[in-house]
N, C-alpha and C positions, 0 to 999 in steps of 0.2 A: 555531520552528527557529532564529531569530536568537539568542534569549536562552539556548538550550541548546547553541549552537555547532554546529548542524547545517545551516548555510546556506552552507557553503563552495562548493557547486556551483550555487547559485542565481544567476541573472543579476542584476547590480547596476548602477545608473546610474553612468556614468563622469564624475566631476567634472572631468576634464581634456579631455573630448570637447566641442568647440564646438557639436556638433549636439544635445547633451543639454540639456534644460531645467534640470537641476541645475547645469550649468556656468554658464549665464546667471544663474540665481538667485544663485549665489555672487558673480559679477562685479557684478551690479546691486544687491545688498543694501545696501552702504554708500551708493550713490547714492540709493536709495529713502529711507534714513534721513536723508540730508542734505536731500533735498527736503521730507521731513516736517518737519524743524526749520525750514526756510525758510518753509513755508506756515503753520505753527502758532506759531512763535516759541518752541517748547519745546526745551530742551537735552536731548540723549540721550547715554548712555554705553554703549559696548560691554560686554557681560557675558561675560567669558572664564572661566566656571566652570559646572560642573554643580551645580545646587542640589538640596538634599534636604529633604523635609518634616521639620519639627522634632519631630513626634510620633513616638516610637519605634515605636508600633504601625503607623505608615505609613512606615517607613524605606525601603520599596521605591519610594516615589513620588519620582521625580526630575524635574527640569525643566532644559532648556537654553534660556535666553532669548536673543533676538537683542540687544535693547537695553533698558536701564532709562531711564525718564524722570526727569530730575534735578529734585528739590525741587519737585514739583507735587502739589497736594492733589487734583486732579481725576483724574489718570491716572498710573500708575506703571510700566507696561510698554509697550514698543513691539514689535510683531511685524511684520516686513517680508516681503512676498510679491511674486512676479512671476507673471504668467499670460500665456501666448501666445494664439494664435488660438482653439485648442480649449479650453484651460483657462479662458479668460475667460468662457465660457458658464456655468461653475459659479457665477459671481459676479453673474449678472443679477438675482437677488433678494436680494443682499447677501452677507454672509460665509457661505461654505459650512458645513454642519453639522460636518464633520470638523475644520475650523479653529476653530470655536466651542468644540468639545470640547477641542482642544489648548490654547486660551487659558484656558478655565475650569480645566483641570488646572494650568496655570502659576499662576493666581491661588490655587488651593488650596495648592500647594506653598509659595508665597512669602508667603501671607497678605495679599496686596495686594487692592485694591478695584476697580481698573479697568485696562483695557488698550486701547490703540489698535492697530488692524490697518491698516497702510498697504500698499496693493497697487498695483503698476504693471501696467496692463492693455494688452497688445499694444504695449508700449514707448512709449506716448504718453499714456495716461489715468491719472492718479494719483488714487486714492480713499482716503479715510480713514473707518474705521468705529470707533465706540466700543463696547466690550463691558464691561458692568458685571458684577461678581461675582454669581453666581446660586447661592445656597446649596443650593437644591433640586436643581439640576442637578449640582452638585459632589458632593452626597451620593450621587446615583445613579451618577455616574462612579466614585466610590470603591468602591462595591459591585461594579461590573463589573470594575474594575481589580484588586481584591482576589481576585476569582474567577479572573481570568486569571493573576495571579501565583501562585496556588495550583497551577495547571496547571504552571507553570514549576518551582516548588519540588518538586513530586511527580513531575516528568518525565512528565506525562500529556498526550498530544496533545489539544488542544481539539477539540470536535466540528466536523465540516465544516459550513460555513454557506452553500454555494452560490456563494461569491465566486470571482473569478479567482485571487485570492491562494491560496485553499484548493486550487484545481485545480493550480496550479503546485507547491504544497507536496507534494501527494499524488504527482504525477508524479516529483518529485525523490526522495521517500522510497522509492517503490516503482517504480523504472525498468524492472525486468524481472520476468517471471513464472517460476515454477518448475514449471509443469505440474500443480500440485495442483488437485483438484476438491473444492469445499466444498459441502455440502448444508445450505442454509438453510431447508429446508422446515418445520423444527420451530420456527423463529423467527417468531413472529407479527409482530413489529416490522419485520423485514426483508422478510418476505413481503408485508406491507401496503405497504411502500415500493416494492417491485417492481411490485405491481398498480397503484399510483398512477402510477408511472413509465410503465407501458404506456398507461394512460388519457390521461396528459398528452401523450405522443408521438402518440397517435391524434388528439387534439384539435389538436395542432400541425400535423399533416398536413392535416387538414380546413381549418384556417385558412390554411395555405400555398396550398392549392388555390383557396380563395376569393379570396386576395390576387392570385394569378395571373389569375384570371378578371376581376376588377375592373380590374387593370392593363391587360389586353389590350383590354377594352372602351374604355378611354380612348385607348390607342394606335391602335386601328383608326379612331377618329374624328379623331385628330390627323394621321394620314397623314405628310406630309413637314414638318409644322410643327415648330418648335423648342421651343415653350413653350405651355402652356395655363394659364389662370388660372381660379380658382373663388372663390366668396365666402369660403371658409375657408382658401385657400392657392393653391399653384401647383405644376405639375410641369414639368420640362424633359426633352426627349428629343433629345439632341445626339450627333453622331458624334465620338468621340475622335480625336485625331491618330494618324496611322499611326506605328508604331514599328519600328525595325530590331532584329533579333535573330539568334541563331545557331541554325541547324538542326543540333543536336548529333547527332540520330539519323542524318541523312544523312551528316554529316561522319565519324562512326565507321564507317559502312557503306563509305564510299570510302577511309578511312584507318584501319583497325582497329588499327594499331600504336600509335595515339595513346592508346588506353586503357591500355596498359602503360607508356607514357611519363609520363602524367599521371593516375595512379590517384587516386580519391577515394572513401573509404568514408563513407557517411552512416549514423550510428547510428539504429537503428530506434526506434520509440516504441510504447507499448502502446495498443491500440485497444479501446474499450469498446463491444462489439457486443451488441445485445439480441435475443433470440429469444423470441417469444411461444409 
């Protein structure tokens, strides 16, 4: 949708919003690069250009680097990252897969041999990871990227993959229904998908019931305790703080004229309901 200009209505991170991770990533990037230089002794240079693969057959492969490492035989690219409380969990086993793919793509476009990823975790822990060029992974990426770019050039929506991104895209592409009824009974592929969906939902309901049963068994033994520990972990059962709110229903009942003074129309959304 982005590449074909259909993303105008999709929500985007605001780089000027101090509550957005994108904002702090932009602010902290030069600081991360400076600290990388300080800790490694390597000089880096900001890259203010979008780079293109030199092979005409791969002209669609572009890369936007953070920094290049100056005159160093061991490493040539620096990628700066920041991660907050939740994002840092993705780094507990090293560089997340999606960033490794990003860096291998950069190495493919530039022809370089190695890159350092420098990440600032929770604003206080700086870690540096080396990623060496992996020809096997690069070849696999090029196959997938070429397939994706073919979707773009032929204006063909890629198949849905179950991701949150695909869900947002479908809701944006088809925000309203027109009342038409489609008969998919002759489509074995879609009929099988529907039957599998029914089976999965039935399994989920059974698992949800089992989850509730196990949770209640533990709660009944905890009583008024705040926490319980086990060999494999722990659970907490604490009361949250009281919060103040506005009883809108009662307010409008007592002062119905407020509804005309401060009207608010909330756009409806399509609901996907299943009937067996």
